[in-house]
C-alpha positions as CSV (number, residue, x, y, z in Angstrom):
1,M,-30.3,-15.5,53.9
2,R,-32.0,-16.6,50.5
3,K,-35.1,-14.8,49.5
4,L,-37.8,-16.9,48.0
5,V,-40.0,-16.1,45.4
6,N,-43.7,-17.2,44.5
7,N,-42.5,-20.3,42.1
8,G,-40.2,-21.7,44.6
9,R,-36.8,-20.0,43.1
10,D,-34.7,-17.5,44.3
11,R,-34.0,-14.2,42.3
12,L,-31.5,-15.7,40.5
13,G,-33.3,-18.3,39.5
14,H,-31.8,-20.9,41.7
15,R,-34.2,-24.0,43.2
16,S,-35.1,-23.1,46.6
17,G,-33.5,-25.8,47.8
18,V,-30.1,-24.8,46.9
19,A,-28.0,-22.2,49.1
20,T,-26.5,-19.4,47.2
21,S,-23.4,-17.7,48.9
22,P,-23.0,-13.9,48.9
23,A,-19.7,-14.3,46.8
24,A,-21.5,-16.3,44.2
25,L,-24.5,-13.7,44.0
26,V,-21.8,-11.0,43.8
27,A,-20.1,-13.0,40.5
28,A,-23.5,-13.7,39.3
29,L,-24.5,-10.1,39.1
30,L,-21.1,-8.9,37.9
31,A,-21.4,-11.6,35.2
32,A,-24.9,-10.2,34.1
33,L,-23.6,-6.7,33.9
34,L,-20.7,-7.1,32.0
35,G,-22.9,-8.9,29.1
36,V,-25.7,-6.3,29.5
37,W,-22.3,-3.6,28.8
38,G,-20.9,-6.3,26.3
39,V,-17.7,-7.1,27.7
40,P,-16.9,-10.9,27.4
41,A,-16.6,-12.8,30.5
42,L,-13.0,-14.4,30.9
43,A,-13.1,-18.1,30.1
44,A,-12.4,-20.5,32.6
45,G,-8.7,-21.2,33.1
46,A,-8.0,-18.3,30.6
47,T,-5.1,-15.6,32.0
48,P,-5.9,-12.2,32.7
49,M,-3.9,-9.5,30.4
50,A,-1.1,-8.1,31.7
51,A,-1.5,-4.5,32.8
52,V,1.1,-2.1,30.8
53,T,2.3,0.0,33.3
54,S,5.4,1.7,32.7
55,C,8.2,2.3,30.1
56,G,10.5,-0.9,29.1
57,Q,8.0,-3.6,30.3
58,V,8.2,-6.8,28.6
59,V,5.4,-8.8,28.0
60,V,4.8,-12.6,27.2
61,T,1.2,-12.7,27.2
62,D,-1.9,-11.0,26.6
63,A,-1.4,-7.2,27.6
64,V,-3.3,-4.0,27.9
65,L,-2.4,-0.2,28.8
66,H,-3.6,1.0,31.0
67,T,-2.4,4.4,30.8
68,D,-0.5,6.9,28.7
69,L,3.4,6.3,28.7
70,T,6.1,8.7,27.7
71,C,9.7,6.6,27.1
72,A,12.9,7.4,26.5
73,G,14.5,4.4,24.1
74,D,12.1,1.0,23.8
75,A,8.9,1.5,25.5
76,L,7.1,-1.8,25.1
77,I,8.7,-5.2,24.1
78,V,6.8,-8.3,23.1
79,A,8.9,-10.9,23.6
80,A,6.5,-14.5,23.2
81,N,4.6,-15.3,20.1
82,D,0.6,-14.9,19.6
83,V,0.5,-11.7,22.1
84,T,-2.5,-9.4,21.6
85,V,-1.4,-5.9,22.7
86,R,-4.4,-3.6,23.4
87,M,-3.7,0.0,23.9
88,D,-7.4,0.8,24.8
89,G,-7.1,4.4,23.3
90,H,-4.0,5.0,24.8
91,R,-1.0,7.1,23.7
92,I,3.0,5.9,23.8
93,S,5.2,8.9,23.1
94,S,9.4,8.9,22.9
95,S,10.8,11.8,25.0
96,D,14.0,11.7,22.8
97,G,13.2,10.5,19.4
98,T,14.9,7.5,20.0
99,G,13.8,3.5,20.2
100,T,10.9,1.9,19.0
101,G,7.4,2.5,20.5
102,I,6.7,-1.5,20.6
103,M,8.9,-3.7,19.6
104,L,8.3,-7.0,18.0
105,G,10.7,-9.4,19.9
106,T,14.3,-9.0,21.7
107,G,17.9,-9.2,20.5
108,G,17.7,-12.9,20.9
109,T,14.0,-13.8,20.6
110,C,11.7,-13.0,17.4
111,A,8.0,-12.7,18.4
112,T,5.4,-13.5,15.7
113,G,1.5,-13.9,15.5
114,V,1.3,-10.4,17.5
115,H,-1.7,-8.5,17.0
116,L,-1.9,-4.6,18.3
117,R,-4.9,-3.1,18.6
118,G,-6.2,0.5,18.9
119,G,-3.9,3.2,20.0
120,T,-1.5,6.0,19.1
121,I,2.4,5.8,18.9
122,T,4.7,9.3,18.5
123,G,7.8,10.3,18.2
124,F,10.2,7.5,18.4
125,A,12.9,6.3,15.5
126,A,10.3,3.7,14.7
127,G,6.9,3.0,15.9
128,V,6.7,-0.3,15.4
129,S,9.4,-2.7,14.7
130,N,10.8,-6.2,14.3
131,S,13.6,-7.8,16.1
132,P,16.8,-8.8,14.3
133,A,16.3,-12.0,15.5
134,C,13.1,-12.6,13.0
135,Q,14.3,-14.4,10.1
136,G,11.7,-15.1,7.0
137,P,10.4,-17.0,5.9
138,I,8.0,-16.6,8.9
139,A,4.4,-18.6,8.4
140,D,2.4,-17.0,11.2
141,R,1.7,-13.0,10.1
142,S,1.7,-10.2,12.8
143,G,-1.2,-7.6,12.6
144,A,-2.0,-4.2,14.1
145,S,-5.9,-2.1,13.6
146,D,-6.9,1.1,14.1
147,L,-3.7,2.4,15.1
148,T,-2.4,5.8,14.7
149,L,1.1,6.7,14.4
150,T,2.9,10.0,14.0
151,D,6.0,12.0,13.7
152,N,8.0,8.5,14.1
153,A,11.2,8.5,11.7
154,W,9.4,5.3,10.3
155,G,5.6,4.4,11.2
156,F,6.7,0.5,10.8
157,Q,10.1,-0.4,10.1
158,L,10.0,-4.0,9.3
159,T,12.3,-6.1,8.1
160,N,13.7,-9.9,7.1
161,D,10.4,-10.8,5.7
162,Y,8.4,-10.2,8.8
163,P,5.2,-10.4,7.6
164,M,2.6,-7.9,9.0
165,D,-0.9,-6.8,8.0
166,L,-1.9,-3.3,8.6
167,K,-5.9,-2.5,9.1
168,R,-7.0,1.2,9.1
169,A,-3.9,2.6,10.4
170,S,-2.9,5.9,10.2
171,I,0.3,7.2,9.8
172,T,2.1,10.5,9.4
173,G,5.9,11.3,9.5
174,P,9.0,11.1,7.5
175,N,8.7,7.6,6.4
176,G,5.7,5.3,6.5
177,V,6.2,1.6,6.1
178,G,9.2,-0.1,5.0
179,I,13.0,0.1,5.3
180,A,15.6,2.5,4.5
181,F,17.1,0.7,1.0
182,Q,20.9,0.8,2.4
183,C,19.5,-0.3,5.9
184,C,18.5,-3.9,6.6
185,G,18.4,-6.3,3.8
186,V,15.1,-7.4,2.5
187,S,11.9,-5.6,3.8
188,G,8.6,-7.1,5.7
189,D,6.0,-9.0,4.1
190,I,3.3,-6.0,4.3
191,R,-0.4,-6.0,3.4
192,L,-2.3,-2.7,3.7
193,F,-5.8,-2.3,4.0
194,S,-7.9,0.5,4.3
195,S,-4.9,2.5,5.6
196,T,-4.0,6.1,5.3
197,I,-0.2,6.9,4.9
198,T,1.1,10.7,4.9
199,V,4.6,11.2,4.1
200,T,5.8,14.7,5.3
201,D,9.8,14.8,3.6
202,P,9.6,14.6,-0.3
203,T,12.8,12.2,-0.4
204,G,11.0,10.1,2.3
205,I,9.5,6.5,1.8
206,N,5.8,6.2,2.1
207,V,5.5,2.2,1.4
208,D,8.9,-0.3,-0.2
209,A,9.0,-3.7,-1.4
210,I,12.5,-4.6,-1.1
211,G,13.1,-8.6,-2.3
212,Q,9.7,-9.2,-0.5
213,A,5.8,-8.5,-1.5
214,T,3.8,-5.4,-0.4
215,T,0.1,-5.1,-1.2
216,A,-2.1,-1.9,-0.5
217,Q,-5.7,-2.2,-1.1
218,S,-8.2,0.6,-0.3
219,S,-5.6,2.8,1.0
220,R,-4.6,6.5,0.4
221,L,-0.7,7.0,-0.1
222,S,0.4,10.8,0.2
223,G,3.6,12.2,-0.3
224,G,7.0,10.2,-0.6
225,Q,8.0,7.4,-2.7
226,V,6.7,4.1,-3.2
227,F,9.1,1.5,-4.8
228,S,9.6,-2.2,-5.6
229,T,12.8,-3.6,-6.2
230,L,15.1,-7.1,-5.9
231,D,12.0,-9.1,-7.1
232,G,9.8,-7.8,-4.3
233,P,6.6,-7.2,-6.2
234,L,4.6,-4.4,-5.5
235,T,0.7,-4.1,-5.9
236,I,-1.9,-1.4,-5.4
237,S,-5.6,-1.7,-5.7
238,D,-8.4,0.4,-5.3
239,S,-6.5,2.9,-3.9
240,R,-5.6,6.9,-4.1
241,L,-2.1,8.3,-4.6
242,S,-1.4,11.9,-4.3
243,D,1.9,13.7,-4.8
244,V,3.7,10.1,-4.6
245,T,6.5,8.9,-7.3
246,V,6.0,5.0,-7.5
247,S,9.2,3.1,-9.3
248,C,10.1,-0.3,-10.0
249,S,13.2,-1.8,-10.4
250,V,14.3,-5.4,-11.5
251,S,10.8,-6.5,-10.2
252,N,7.1,-6.3,-10.9
253,I,4.7,-4.0,-10.2
254,E,0.7,-3.9,-10.3
255,V,-1.0,-0.8,-10.1
256,T,-5.4,-1.2,-10.4
257,A,-8.5,0.4,-10.0
258,T,-6.4,3.5,-8.4
259,K,-6.8,7.2,-8.9
260,L,-3.4,8.9,-8.9
261,V,-3.3,12.6,-8.3
262,N,0.4,14.2,-9.6
263,S,1.4,10.7,-9.4
264,S,3.5,8.5,-11.7
265,V,4.6,5.3,-12.3
266,A,8.1,4.7,-13.9
267,A,9.8,1.3,-14.1
268,T,13.3,0.2,-14.9
269,D,13.7,-3.7,-15.9
270,C,10.3,-4.3,-14.4
271,G,7.0,-6.4,-15.5
272,E,3.7,-4.1,-15.0
273,T,0.5,-4.2,-15.2
274,I,-1.2,-0.9,-15.0
275,S,-4.9,-1.0,-15.4
276,G,-8.2,0.6,-14.7
277,D,-6.4,3.8,-13.2
278,Q,-6.8,7.0,-13.8
279,F,-3.7,9.5,-14.0
280,F,-3.9,12.9,-13.2
281,G,-0.8,15.3,-14.0
282,P,0.5,18.4,-12.9
283,G,0.8,19.5,-16.6
284,S,4.3,18.0,-16.6
285,G,6.0,14.8,-16.7
286,T,5.0,11.2,-17.5
287,G,2.4,9.3,-16.0
288,V,3.8,5.8,-16.9
289,I,7.1,5.3,-18.2
290,V,7.0,1.3,-19.5
291,D,10.7,-0.7,-19.4
292,S,10.0,-4.0,-19.2
293,D,13.2,-6.1,-20.2
294,V,12.6,-8.6,-17.7
295,G,9.0,-8.9,-17.7
296,D,5.9,-8.4,-19.4
297,A,4.0,-5.1,-19.4
298,S,0.5,-4.2,-20.3
299,V,-1.2,-0.7,-19.8
300,T,-5.0,-0.9,-20.0
301,G,-8.3,0.6,-19.9
302,N,-6.8,3.7,-18.1
303,T,-7.1,7.7,-18.5
304,F,-4.2,10.2,-18.6
305,T,-4.7,14.0,-18.3
306,G,-2.2,16.6,-17.4
307,W,0.9,15.0,-18.8
308,D,3.5,16.1,-21.1
309,V,3.1,12.8,-22.0
310,G,0.6,9.8,-21.0
311,I,2.6,7.0,-21.6
312,G,6.7,6.9,-22.5
313,L,8.0,4.0,-23.9
314,S,11.6,2.8,-23.0
315,N,12.6,-0.7,-23.1
316,G,10.7,-4.5,-23.8
317,G,9.2,-6.5,-26.1
318,A,5.5,-7.7,-26.5
319,I,3.8,-4.5,-24.5
320,L,0.1,-4.2,-24.7
321,I,-0.9,-1.1,-24.7
322,A,-4.8,-1.0,-25.2
323,N,-8.0,0.6,-24.4
324,N,-6.6,4.0,-22.9
325,R,-8.1,7.2,-23.1
326,F,-5.6,10.3,-23.3
327,R,-7.2,13.8,-23.3
328,D,-5.6,17.4,-22.8
329,N,-1.6,16.4,-22.4
330,V,1.2,17.5,-24.9
331,N,1.4,13.7,-26.1
332,G,-0.6,10.8,-25.7
333,I,2.0,8.0,-26.3
334,A,5.8,8.9,-27.0
335,P,9.2,6.7,-27.2
336,C,12.3,7.8,-25.5
337,S,15.2,9.0,-27.8
338,G,18.7,7.1,-28.3
339,P,19.7,3.4,-29.5
340,S,18.5,2.1,-26.1
341,C,14.9,2.6,-26.8
342,T,13.8,-0.2,-28.0
343,A,10.0,-1.2,-27.0
344,S,7.7,-3.2,-29.2
345,G,4.3,-4.1,-29.1
346,S,0.9,-3.3,-29.9
347,V,-1.0,-0.1,-29.6
348,T,-4.7,-1.1,-30.1
349,G,-8.0,0.3,-29.5
350,N,-6.7,3.7,-27.6
351,R,-8.7,7.1,-28.1
352,F,-6.3,10.3,-28.0
353,I,-8.4,13.7,-27.9
354,G,-7.6,17.2,-27.4
355,N,-3.9,16.5,-26.7
356,S,-1.9,19.9,-27.9
357,G,0.9,17.8,-29.5
358,T,0.7,14.2,-31.2
359,G,-1.6,11.9,-30.2
360,L,0.3,8.8,-30.9
361,L,4.3,9.1,-31.6
362,L,6.7,6.2,-32.3
363,S,9.7,6.3,-34.0
364,T,11.6,2.8,-33.2
365,G,10.7,-0.4,-32.1
366,T,8.1,-3.2,-34.1
367,W,4.4,-1.8,-33.4
368,D,1.2,-3.1,-34.1
369,I,-1.0,-0.2,-34.6
370,T,-4.7,-1.0,-34.7
371,S,-8.5,0.4,-34.1
372,N,-7.1,3.7,-32.7
373,V,-9.0,7.2,-32.7
374,A,-7.2,10.5,-32.7
375,V,-9.3,13.9,-33.1
376,H,-8.9,17.4,-32.6
377,N,-5.2,17.3,-31.5
378,G,-2.9,19.8,-31.9
379,G,0.0,17.8,-33.9
380,L,-0.6,14.6,-36.1
381,G,-3.0,12.0,-34.6
382,I,-0.7,9.0,-35.3
383,D,3.1,9.6,-36.2
384,A,4.3,6.6,-36.9
385,E,7.8,7.0,-38.9
386,G,11.6,6.8,-38.1
387,A,14.7,4.6,-39.5
388,G,14.1,2.3,-36.5
389,L,10.2,1.7,-36.6
390,T,8.3,-1.3,-38.0
391,V,4.7,-0.7,-38.5
392,I,2.2,-3.5,-38.8
393,D,-1.0,-1.4,-39.4
394,G,-3.9,-3.6,-38.3
395,G,-6.6,-1.2,-39.5
396,G,-9.5,0.5,-38.2
397,N,-7.7,3.6,-37.4
398,V,-9.5,6.8,-37.6
399,A,-8.5,10.7,-37.2
400,N,-10.0,13.9,-37.8
401,G,-9.6,17.6,-36.8
402,N,-5.7,17.0,-36.3
403,L,-2.6,18.5,-38.2
404,A,-2.8,17.5,-41.5
405,P,-2.1,14.9,-42.9
406,Q,-3.6,13.6,-40.1
407,C,-1.7,9.8,-39.9
408,V,1.9,8.9,-40.7
409,G,2.8,5.6,-41.0
410,V,-0.7,4.5,-41.0
411,V,-3.9,4.4,-42.8
412,C,-6.8,6.5,-41.1
413,S,-10.3,6.6,-42.3
414,P,-12.1,10.1,-41.3
């Protein structure tokens, strides 16, 4: 029975002349409560999310976990494009250390544009992986947000140019994101945002870029190796690296506005852009090795503290080393030794302060040395001499409080 209020409308606001069924009243009340709780109503004609309740389940539409799962082999398979899997805080665990927590695609089908949200995946050979049927280039990027992956052999094992954006991911285990170099050709096209990767195996892979681009922004990478090879450019920005070895071979690497603690960057036939970073060494090793035979190299605006050598020079022409600060190292800048060491370029506007050895040491190549400052170093401020060295003295170099005669190979004012 409809109850009327004084203005001629019932309690739900319907006109008194329009009957309202009990079912309609219940539906209206439920919609009102969902609105209060912040839960969006299902749009007319929309397909409800499939309930994930068992191991090995294959989903072809948006899905939501209703319970924790402990599975042998693959736990969940996404077999269609543009699917969202909402984990709702649940955990997917492996009982035997094999398989994949969430597989993107089947043996013969690739699933792209997949979005994974909010849960934990633990103990698998791979937390998340793509089907071998996925072959790049793939235009429709997939994404994962607010996932925790622990104790998987790989957090995300993505291959064949599979594109994936990771946001606020937390990954801990022997390997983080990428593929084993000998495994599967090229890696996925990975972009990390505000994510944390902690690698527990010192020889493990934290992040790699093999023949495909990888980007890490505002992220924290700890342990293991970060590397770029086979023209797979690697870009790291606004991040923190701890106990990580960063390497590049026949590719390009860019590290900007990043703090590196006990973490070095080593190049072999790589283009390098190292800018605005802080390198804190363990009291040994080399902060940055420049070997840029296949690309340009610039190391600018960084600080180096606690290394045997802040910047080590190997090969390459037109190398720019500018406006860096070297303090409390053994040597600030030093070349490698041997006939293969042919690096050349410009050293300008750098400051060498309180290093126990030589501030700037050059012995091979052709170098423009301009407007550097070297003070209170244990060795010479600038030592630029050698049978294989050509020096262009651009002037403006300053040295005092170093080993006499302060500078060799260039003129320094006190």
